[in-house]
N, C-alpha and C positions, 0 to 999 in steps of 0.2 A: 385455549384462549388465555392470554396473559392477564394478570391482575393489575399490571402497571397501566395507569391511565395517561401519565405524562412523563417525558424525559427531557432534560436539558443537556444537549451535547456541547461540550467545550472543546474547540479544536483550533489549531494555530493558523489555519487558512481554510478557505472553502470556495468551491467553484462559483463562478458567475460568467455570463456571456463574455467571451474574449479573455477569460481568466480561469483556465481549466486546471486548477491546482487541487490536489487532494480529492480527485474524482472518486477514489475508492471509498472515502468517507461518505460522500454524497450518495453513492449506491446503497450503502448500509442504511443511511438515514431514510432514504426512499422506501426501502424494504420494511423498516420499522413503522413508518407512517402508514404504509399499506396494510399493516397488521392491526390498524385501528388505534394506535398510540399517538397522542398529541406530542409533537416534537418541536422544540425550539433550539436553534443552533446559535451559539455565540462564538464568533471568530474575529478576535481583535485585529485591526489593521494599523500598521505603523505609518504615520504621516511622513516621518523622516525618510523611511525606506521608499515610499511611493515617490516623494519629490526627488530623491537622489537618483533613482533609477528611471525616472520619467514615466512612472506607471499611474494609471487612472485611480483616483480615490473613489472607492465604491460607496454607494449609499449606506447610511448607518442602519437602515431597516428596509428589508424587502420581504415580500410574500412570494415564496417559491412554490413550485408544484412538482409532484411526482409524475411519472409517465402516465399514471392512471387518473391524474387530475386532482389528487388530494393536496390540499394546501398546508403549508407550515411556515413558520417565521424564521428569518435569518437576521441576526443582529451583528453588525460589524463596528463595535465601538472604537473610537480613535485612541491610539496609544502611540508611544514613542520607542525608538530603538537607537542605540548609539554605538554600534560596532561591537567588536569582540574583546575590548579591554575589560578586564575583570570587574572593575568598579562600575563601568557603564552597563555591563551585562546585568549586574544586580539592580541597577536603577531601572533597566528595561523590564526586568521581572516584576519590580514593584509597580511600574506603570501598568503592565498587563493585568496584574492582580486587581488594582484599583478599578480598571475599566470593566473587567469581567464581573467582579463582585457588585459593582454599582448596578449592572444590568440584572444580575441574579436576584437582587433585592426586590426587583419589580416583576419577577416571574414566579408564579406558584407552580412548582414542579415536584413530582413524587421522587424522582431520581436524578442525580447528577452523573453524567457519563463523560469522563475526560479521555479524549483520544490522545494517548501517550502520557507518560509520567510527567513530562514538563508542564502539561496543562493541569494535571492533578495538583502540582505544587501551588498553583495559583488559587485553588478553591478548597483545599482540604481544611483550612482553618474555618472557613465559612460553613463547610459541611458539618464539622464537629459542633460549632456554636449553634447551628440551626437544626441539628439532628436530622440531616439529610443523608440518605444512603448514597455513598460515593463509589462508583465503579470506574475502573481504569482499563483502557484497551492498551495492552503492552504489545506494540508492533515495532518497537525500535529495531532498526536493521544495521546500524553502525555501532559506534562506541558511545552513543548518547547515554545509555543506562549506566555504564561504567563511569563516565565523566560526571554524571549527576551525583552518583553515590560519593565520588571523591570530593566533590565541591561543596557538599552540604554537611553541616555538623550532625553528629550522630543523634543528638537529642531531637533535632528537627526531623530526621529520617524516621525515628521511632514514632513521633507524633503522626507523621504522614501514614505510616503503615497502620497505626491505630485507627485512623480516620477512614481507611478504605474498607468497604464492605465486601468487595470482590474484585478479582482481576480476570479479564478475558485475555488470554495469551494466544498469539497467532501461531506459536510453535512450541514444541516440547523444549527446545533449546532456550527460548525466552522464559518459559516457566522455571527451568532450572536456575537461570540467572536471578529471577525475582525471589526465589526461595533462598538462594545463596546470599543475596544482599538483604535478607530479612524484610523484604517489601511484601511478601506473601507467605502463606504456608500451604500445606497440602490440602487443607480443608476449604480454602477460599479462593482458589485459582483453578481455572479450567482452560484446557487447550481447545480452541475453536479456530482452525485455520481460515485464512482469508478466502472469500468466494467472490463470484462475479454475477452480473446479470446474464443468466444463461439464455434469455430470450434474444440478447444482443450478440453475445459471444457463443456462436454455434457454427456448425459446419454449413457452408453455403456454396452455391455455384458462383464462381468468380471468373469465369472464362473471359468475360468482357474486360474486367480489370487486368487480367493477365495480358490481354492484347494491348491495353493502354500502356502498360509498363514494359512492353516489348519482351515478355517472357515467352521463350520458345518451348516446344514440347520436350526437347531433350535437355532443357536447363534444370539444374538442381538449385532450388532457392532457399536461402537461409534468411531468417528474420531475427532481429534484435529490437527490444523496446526497453528504453531506460535512459537515465541521465548519461551524458557523455562525460563520464568521470572514471578515473582509474579503478575504483572499487567494482564497478559494474563490468568492466573488461571489454568494451568494444575494440580497443586497440589489440587485445590478445586474439580476438576473432579475426581481425584484419591480418595479423601476423600469420595465423594458422592458414588463412586463405592464400597468402603469398607462398607459404611452404608447399601447399598442395598444387599450385600452379596449374589449375584445371580451368580452361576457358568456359566450361559449362556450368561452373559454380557462380551463382549470382547472389547478391546480398542486399538486404534492406536494413539500414540503421535508422530506426525511428526513435527520435528523442531530441535532446538539445544540450548544449554545453552549459555548465553551471558557472555563474559569475565567480571570478577569482581563480579559475583553473586555466592555466596555459597548457592546453591539452588538445591534441588532434590526432587523427589516424587516417590511413588511406590504404586501399588495396584494389586490385583489379575486380571487375564484376559488380561494382556498386550501381544499383538501379534506383535507389532512393536513399537520401541521407538528410535528416533534418526533422523538424517538428511536423506533426500531422494532426489535422482535425480529429478529435477523439472519435467522432462518428464514423470515420473512415478506417480506423485501426482494424476492426474485424475483417473488412474486405481485404486489406493489405496482407494481414497475417494468414488469412486463408489461402493466399497465393503461394505460401511457402511450404516447403517439404519438411523443414525442421526449424525449431525455435532454439536459438543458442543464447545462453545467459551464464557466462563463467564468472559469476559474482563472488566476491570474497566474503561478504557479510550481508545478511538480510534478517528481517523479521520473518516474513513469509511473503515471497515475491508475487505481487498481483499479476504481473505480466506473465509469469510462468503458469499461474492458474488460468488466465485467459487463454493461453495456448492449449492447455489441457482440455478446457471446455470446448475448444474448436477441433479437438482430435489431432493436434499437431504434435509429433514426437519431439521430445525435449532433450537437449544436451545442457547439463548444468553442473553445479558443484557438489562434490561428495562430502559436504560438510553438514553438521547436525541440523542446521536450520531448514534443510530440505527434507528431512526424514519423514515428516508428516504428510507430504504431498507427492513425493517422487519415489519410484522404485524401478526395478529392472524390467517391469512390464510396460512402463510408459516413458522411459528415459534411459539415457546413458549418463552416468555420473563420473566426473573426472576431477582431478586436482585443478582448481581454477587458475592456478599460476603456471601450469604446465602447458605451454603452447603446443608442443608436439602431441600431447594427449588430446587436446581439443581438436587438432587436425586429424588425428587417427579416428576420433569419434565421428567427425563429419564424414570422413571417407567411408567408415563402416556403414553409416546410414545411407550414404549416396549409392553405395554398391549393393545394398541389400534391400530390395523393394519389399520382400516379404516381411522383414523385420519392421520396416516403417509401417506396413499395413497392419501388423499385429498390434503395434503400439497405438496406432490411431484407433483401432477397433476397441482396445481396452479402455482408452480414455473416453471414447464416445459412449461406451456401455456404462460408464460412471458419470455421465453428464450431469445428473441431478445432484451428485455429491458436491459439485462446484457451485450450486445455486445460492445466490445471496439471500433469497427468500428463506431458504432452509437455515442459513446461518443466523438470520434475524430471529427466527423462532427459537433457535438454540440459545442465543444470547438472552432473549427475554425470559426463557425458562430458567436459565442460570440465575438471572437477577431475582426472579420470583423466589427461587429456592434459597438464595443467600439472605434475602430480606427476612424470610420466615425464620431461618436459623439464627439470625442476629437479634431477634426479639426475645 
């Protein structure tokens, strides 16, 4: 049982009905709440961004519930954003900081938990001034960490690292980066890979869904989940499928394009392409024979963990960010930029039923390793330990 009574989670976005962003953070929050910890979420929302993109402005305060019916508060203070021009970025950070700190002053919380370093930047001075333990979830999967370090004066980075009580890193690669940039040291950082709700992401009978999608018994189905952006690589999957030129290969591209990207892809055999209600994702992915994610950069890919929890063999990148969750018993790892290697991996699993079966059985045998409830316990235990050490 954790000694922590209350945690305030600071995050850049948070799910609401018809606004399913950062669902993986919501899953962790629910798991922590269900451990008996009082949680408050602060997720500032930009009025400018909402108006420019025609998005609904969400209530500034709501009471949310976990799947078990436990309540917790979500605050979405109004803030502003002004695009990517350097001066305006700094102004946006200042606005975010003011909005978050204004709310923090009205919350009595044992611990501050910033989801990503960008949100730690908004609260570290408050944490130091008010002697609040500050923990950071380092899940950056692109160049965000490198860009942050380049853009911030060294004295401010030093104060940030001094303010941080502990860092939860989603991968060994992210841990190495945090230590390299002097944001953490070996004694105050722990690798705890992302996990999922294993009650939801599990093996299930989807024969009805297969009929609805027109999947035949001799079809080989590939699934992909992620943003339709070059880094994630759906175009490389499409190219690999064109190389294979096999009419029995079908594919589901689950995701959406990001604003600002003139980017599209196509190939034979597409049975689904686009956004999907999050509740339907387990059913769709369970229809697949393999999950393919040739991503170039990640923190720890939640979609890969979801596939593993459902016993789906994985084809992904042979890069360090995958080393904590993937191995030759549950996946085939390839150069994510090598389309021919992606095609060969797909063909290998298509042609080798026994290999697919052994990979599936391995992942299903480790089903509880992917449990978000277990991850919440590990994080709370780490927070407890670090607070004791810091006194």
